C-alpha positions in Angstrom: -45.5 67.7 18.6 -42.3 65.9 17.9 -38.9 67.4 18.1 -38.8 67.5 14.3 -42.0 69.2 14.0 -40.7 71.8 16.6 -37.7 72.4 14.6 -39.5 72.6 11.3 -41.9 75.4 12.7 -38.8 77.1 14.0 -37.2 77.0 10.7 -40.3 78.5 9.1 -40.6 81.3 11.5 -36.9 82.2 10.8 -37.5 82.4 7.2 -40.5 84.6 7.6 -39.0 86.9 10.2 -35.5 87.2 9.0 -35.5 86.1 5.6 -32.6 83.6 5.8 -31.1 81.7 3.0 -32.0 78.1 2.5 -28.3 77.4 3.5 -28.6 79.1 7.0 -31.9 77.6 7.5 -30.5 74.1 6.9 -27.6 74.9 9.1 -30.0 75.9 12.2 -32.1 72.6 11.4 -28.9 70.3 11.3 -27.6 71.7 14.6 -30.8 71.4 16.3 -31.5 67.8 15.2 -28.1 67.0 16.4 -29.1 68.4 20.0 -32.4 67.0 19.8 -31.1 63.4 19.2 -28.5 63.7 22.2 -31.3 64.8 24.5 -33.5 62.1 23.3 -30.9 59.3 23.7 -29.2 60.6 27.0 -31.8 62.3 28.9 -35.1 61.0 27.5 -36.2 64.5 27.0 -38.0 66.3 24.0 -36.1 69.6 23.1 -38.8 71.9 24.2 -38.5 70.5 27.8 -34.7 70.6 28.2 -33.5 72.2 31.5 -30.2 74.1 32.3 -28.5 70.8 33.7 -29.2 68.7 30.6 -27.9 71.6 28.4 -24.6 71.7 30.2 -24.4 68.0 29.8 -24.8 68.1 26.1 -22.3 71.1 25.9 -19.9 68.9 27.9 -20.4 65.9 25.5 -19.5 68.2 22.5 -16.1 69.0 24.2 -15.5 65.4 25.2 -16.3 64.0 21.7 -13.6 66.6 20.0 -16.1 69.1 18.7 -14.3 72.5 17.9 -14.9 75.4 20.2 -16.5 77.0 17.0 -18.9 74.0 16.5 -19.9 74.2 20.1 -20.6 77.9 20.1 -22.6 77.5 17.0 -24.9 74.9 18.3 -25.5 76.7 21.5 -26.3 79.7 19.5 -29.0 77.5 17.5 -30.5 76.4 20.8 -30.6 80.1 22.0 -32.5 81.2 19.1 -34.8 78.1 19.4 -35.6 78.6 23.0 -36.3 82.3 22.3 -38.9 81.1 19.8 -40.2 78.4 22.1 -40.7 81.0 24.9 -42.7 83.4 22.5 -44.7 80.5 21.2 -45.8 79.2 24.7 -44.0 75.8 24.1 -42.0 76.2 27.2 -41.8 78.3 30.3 -37.9 78.3 30.6 -35.0 79.0 28.7 -32.0 76.9 29.8 -29.7 78.7 27.6 -29.9 81.7 30.1 -26.7 82.4 32.1 -25.0 79.9 29.8 -21.7 81.3 28.5 -20.8 80.8 25.0 -17.3 79.1 24.5 -14.6 81.5 23.8 -13.7 81.4 20.2 -10.4 83.4 20.1 -9.4 85.4 17.1 -8.3 83.4 14.1 -4.9 84.4 12.8 -5.0 85.8 9.3 -3.6 83.6 6.5 -0.5 85.1 5.1 2.4 84.3 2.8 6.1 84.1 3.5 8.4 86.9 1.9 9.6 84.1 -0.6 6.1 83.3 -1.5 5.3 86.9 -2.1 8.2 87.3 -4.3 7.3 84.4 -6.3 3.7 85.7 -6.8 4.9 89.0 -7.8 7.1 87.4 -10.4 4.2 85.2 -11.9 2.5 87.4 -14.3 3.5 87.1 -18.0 5.3 90.6 -18.7 4.9 89.9 -22.4 1.2 90.9 -22.4 -0.4 94.1 -21.2 -2.5 92.4 -19.0 0.3 90.6 -17.5 2.3 94.1 -16.8 -1.0 95.4 -15.3 -1.3 92.6 -12.9 2.3 92.8 -12.0 1.9 96.7 -11.1 -1.3 95.9 -9.2 0.4 93.1 -7.1 3.3 95.4 -6.4 1.1 98.1 -5.4 -1.3 95.9 -3.1 1.8 94.4 -1.3 3.6 97.7 -0.9 0.6 99.6 0.4 -1.6 97.0 2.2 -4.9 98.2 0.2 -8.1 96.2 0.2 -8.7 94.7 -3.2 -11.8 96.8 -3.4 -9.7 99.9 -2.8 -7.2 98.9 -5.4 -9.6 98.2 -8.2 -11.5 101.5 -7.5 -8.4 103.6 -7.8 -8.3 106.5 -10.2 -5.3 108.1 -11.8 -5.7 111.3 -9.8 -5.6 109.3 -6.6 -1.8 108.6 -7.1 1.0 111.2 -6.9 4.0 109.6 -8.4 5.9 112.9 -7.6 5.3 112.4 -3.9 5.2 108.6 -3.9 1.8 108.2 -2.3 -1.8 106.9 -2.9 -4.8 108.7 -1.8 -7.1 105.8 -0.5 -10.9 106.3 0.2 -11.5 103.5 2.7 -14.6 102.4 4.7 -16.9 105.2 5.6 -15.4 107.5 3.2 -12.3 108.0 5.4 -9.4 109.1 3.3 -5.7 108.2 4.0 -2.4 108.7 2.4 -0.5 105.6 1.8 3.2 105.6 0.7 3.9 103.2 -2.1 7.7 102.7 -2.1 10.2 103.0 -4.7 9.6 99.4 -6.2 5.8 99.6 -6.7 6.3 103.3 -7.8 8.6 102.1 -10.6 6.1 99.5 -11.8 3.4 101.8 -11.8 5.2 104.3 -13.7 6.1 101.7 -16.4 2.6 100.6 -16.4 1.0 104.1 -17.0 3.7 104.9 -19.9 3.1 101.5 -21.7 0.7 98.7 -20.8 -2.3 101.0 -19.6 -2.1 102.9 -23.1 -2.1 99.6 -24.9 -5.2 98.4 -23.0 -7.1 101.4 -23.6 -5.9 102.6 -27.0 -7.7 105.9 -27.5 -10.6 105.2 -25.2 -11.1 107.3 -21.9 -11.3 105.4 -18.5 -11.5 106.6 -15.0 -10.0 103.5 -13.5 -6.2 103.5 -12.9 -6.2 99.8 -13.7 -8.4 99.0 -16.9 -9.4 95.8 -18.7 -9.1 95.6 -22.7 -12.8 96.5 -22.8 -12.0 100.0 -21.7 -13.7 99.7 -18.2 -12.3 99.3 -14.5 -11.5 95.6 -13.4 -13.9 94.2 -11.0 -12.8 92.9 -7.3 -13.8 89.5 -8.4 -12.0 89.6 -11.8 -8.8 90.5 -9.8 -9.2 88.1 -7.1 -9.4 85.3 -10.0 -6.2 86.6 -11.5 -4.6 86.6 -8.0 -5.4 82.9 -7.9 -4.2 82.2 -11.4 -0.9 83.7 -10.7 -0.7 81.9 -7.4 -1.0 78.4 -9.1 1.8 79.7 -11.8 4.0 80.4 -8.9 3.5 77.1 -7.2 1.7 78.5 -4.2 -0.7 75.9 -2.8 -1.9 77.6 0.2 -5.5 78.7 0.3 -5.6 82.5 -0.5 -8.2 85.1 0.3 -8.5 88.5 -1.2 -6.9 89.9 1.7 -3.9 87.7 1.5 -1.5 90.3 0.4 -3.0 92.8 2.8 -2.3 90.4 5.5 1.2 89.5 4.3 2.1 93.6 3.8 1.1 94.0 7.7 2.7 90.8 9.0 6.0 91.5 7.3 6.1 95.2 8.5 5.4 94.1 12.0 8.1 91.3 11.7 10.8 93.8 10.6 9.9 96.0 13.7 7.3 98.5 12.3 5.5 100.4 15.0 1.8 99.0 15.3 0.3 102.6 15.3 1.8 103.2 11.9 0.6 99.8 10.7 -2.9 100.8 12.0 -2.7 104.1 9.9 -1.5 102.5 6.8 -4.3 99.8 6.9 -6.9 102.5 7.7 -8.1 100.5 11.0 -10.1 102.9 12.9 -9.3 100.9 16.1 -5.9 99.7 17.0 -7.3 96.5 18.6 -8.0 95.4 14.9 -4.4 95.8 14.1 -3.2 94.0 17.2 -3.8 90.6 15.5 -0.6 91.1 13.6 1.5 91.0 17.0 0.0 87.5 17.5 1.0 86.6 13.9 4.8 87.8 14.6 4.7 86.0 18.0 3.7 82.7 16.1 6.3 83.3 13.6 9.0 83.7 16.6 7.8 80.6 18.1 8.1 78.6 14.9 11.4 79.8 14.3 12.5 79.0 17.8 11.1 75.4 17.6 13.1 75.0 14.1 16.5 76.5 15.1 17.0 76.2 18.9 18.6 73.0 20.0 16.0 72.6 22.6 13.0 73.8 20.7 
């Protein structure tokens, strides 16, 4: 069989065994075709006959050509899966990917906003409309508490204690945590509950803290659409994610000296190592400030 036939048979097996999407299957096939082409041109070898030395030569060529660490790791992963299948089907007696270490990816730093950009985003909703007032209260609460968007849109009125200034959040795994909301977010939430929420609902009952005009709770997707809309209005051109304000919350706390354990509790992370990424964010910010302002930066 040719390399292309082997790759096609492998993709069919993946689809049957794991039910991968067409996009995932196409990505596997693309990576394997790239590798097969290199082995054929540089080693005169069919993909199923590649040995460990040839594989290391291929990985070295990826590095020399400027491929990212992530691309190299993804292509090696595709080859691992291919040779696992090849061994099972009897196409080969060796797996050259054994004992070949994957490139270290490193953890990407979360995208965040500057404090000035956050202020611009918070000021973007039109307060002349009930929807705009609701969005402002949601953004203020999101930035003040670091909630996940799914946690925010799932809030019910009874989870908020205005007297104590805290929100009771049910996070991943059903774990509850109490998060202080701060004076500014509390003021916006109080004003929203007294006015815009009543305007949105009329006389209809609703379990959601932040309803739509239809009398139902807002979905995660709908709020994410509104965040992007307000970001455009604020002139923010950065790529935003649903976690952008959550990252900004944590980053700005660490930048201002908050203890990492406290940030862990506020975010609801079960493991401190997940929170430690924000120390790297703060370190990168310090480097940038040094480079910008120090005479020998």
